[in-house]
C-alpha positions in Angstrom: -10.7 -12.4 29.0 -9.7 -9.3 30.2 -6.7 -10.5 28.1 -8.3 -11.8 25.0 -11.0 -8.8 24.8 -7.8 -6.4 25.2 -6.6 -8.2 22.7 -9.7 -8.3 20.4 -9.7 -4.7 21.1 -6.0 -3.9 20.3 -6.9 -5.4 17.1 -9.7 -3.1 15.9 -7.6 -0.9 16.1 -5.3 -1.6 14.0 -7.5 -2.3 11.3 -9.2 1.4 12.3 -5.5 2.8 11.8 -4.4 0.9 8.3 -7.6 1.7 7.1 -6.8 5.2 8.1 -3.6 5.2 6.7 -4.9 3.1 3.0 -7.1 6.0 3.4 -4.2 8.9 3.5 -1.5 7.5 1.7 -0.9 9.0 -1.3 3.0 8.2 -1.5 3.8 7.0 -5.6 4.0 7.9 -9.0 0.8 8.8 -10.7 -1.1 9.5 -14.4 -3.7 11.9 -14.7 -6.8 10.4 -15.9 -9.2 13.0 -16.1 -8.6 16.5 -14.4 -10.9 19.6 -14.1 -10.0 23.4 -13.5 -14.0 25.8 -12.4 -15.3 22.1 -14.8 -13.5 22.5 -18.3 -10.9 19.9 -18.8 -6.9 21.1 -18.5 -5.1 21.8 -20.7 -2.7 19.6 -22.3 0.3 20.0 -20.5 -1.9 19.1 -17.5 -2.4 15.4 -18.7 1.3 14.5 -19.7 2.8 16.1 -16.5 4.6 13.9 -13.8 2.8 13.5 -10.9 4.2 12.3 -7.6 3.9 12.5 -3.7 5.4 12.0 -0.5 4.3 11.6 2.4 3.6 15.2 3.3 4.4 16.6 -0.6 2.7 17.2 -4.3 5.1 17.3 -7.0 3.8 18.5 -10.6 6.0 18.4 -13.5 4.7 19.5 -16.8 6.1 21.9 -19.7 8.1 24.4 -18.3 6.7 24.2 -15.0 7.2 23.0 -11.6 4.5 23.2 -8.7 6.2 21.7 -5.4 2.7 22.1 -2.4 3.1 20.8 0.8 -0.4 18.8 2.1 -1.9 17.6 5.2 -4.1 15.3 5.8 -6.5 17.2 8.4 -9.2 15.0 9.3 -9.2 11.0 7.9 -12.2 10.2 9.5 -14.5 12.3 7.6 -16.0 10.8 4.3 -13.9 12.1 1.9 -11.1 13.4 3.8 -10.3 16.4 3.8 -6.6 18.3 2.7 -5.2 21.1 3.0 -2.0 22.1 1.2 0.5 25.3 0.0 2.4 25.9 -2.8 6.4 25.6 -2.2 7.7 26.3 -5.3 6.3 27.4 -8.1 5.4 30.3 -11.4 6.1 33.4 -9.8 3.5 34.8 -7.7 2.2 31.0 -6.6 4.8 30.2 -3.9 2.7 30.4 -0.7 -0.9 30.6 -1.8 -2.9 27.4 -0.1 -5.3 25.1 -0.8 -8.6 22.8 1.2 -10.1 20.2 -0.5 -11.0 16.3 0.0 -8.8 13.5 -0.7 -10.0 10.2 -1.5 -7.7 7.1 -2.1 -8.9 3.7 -3.3 -7.4 0.7 -4.7 -4.3 2.6 -7.2 -6.6 5.8 -8.2 -6.6 9.1 -5.8 -9.2 11.7 -6.6 -8.8 15.1 -5.2 -10.3 18.2 -5.9 -9.0 21.5 -3.7 -10.3 25.4 -4.0 -7.3 28.1 -3.4 -10.4 29.9 -1.2 -10.0 28.2 2.2 -13.2 29.3 2.7 -15.0 27.2 -0.1 -13.6 24.0 1.0 -15.2 21.4 -2.1 -17.2 19.3 -0.7 -18.3 16.2 -3.8 -14.9 15.5 -6.9 -17.8 16.8 -9.5 -15.3 19.4 -10.8 -17.5 22.6 -11.5 -15.7 24.5 -9.5 -11.7 25.1 -8.0 -10.0 21.7 -9.3 -9.8 18.8 -9.3 -7.7 15.8 -10.3 -8.9 11.0 -10.4 -5.1 10.4 -10.7 -3.7 7.0 -10.3 -1.1 4.8 -9.3 2.0 3.9 -11.3 2.9 0.4 -10.6 6.2 -0.1 -8.7 9.2 -0.5 -11.3 
């Protein structure tokens, strides 16, 4: 009986870990569905940019500009999940800039909202302040 209870507990833990990983697995290539900067729609360059995520970095290539940002999931147990980011590469004056945000993964859709003001982590995805991106994951080829 103890073995059965242990097995059930282990399966439940694995299911919670799988759910947390699903909620925080950002790896893949994306297309922008919609985006906002301080409540205004993002420009055409952002709409046409290439968005790629690895296990610990986002890369955005648009026009002649490339941003590479490291990211770390801060708390996968809250809803929405909290995330912190830092610009590793970008236009002059942006390297080292840090952002605090939230992220939500549902199927092939990712919502990301963040602020460069470390005291002002977004609470929702309305995009009224800071940045907001809704991205659709491209199918693997």
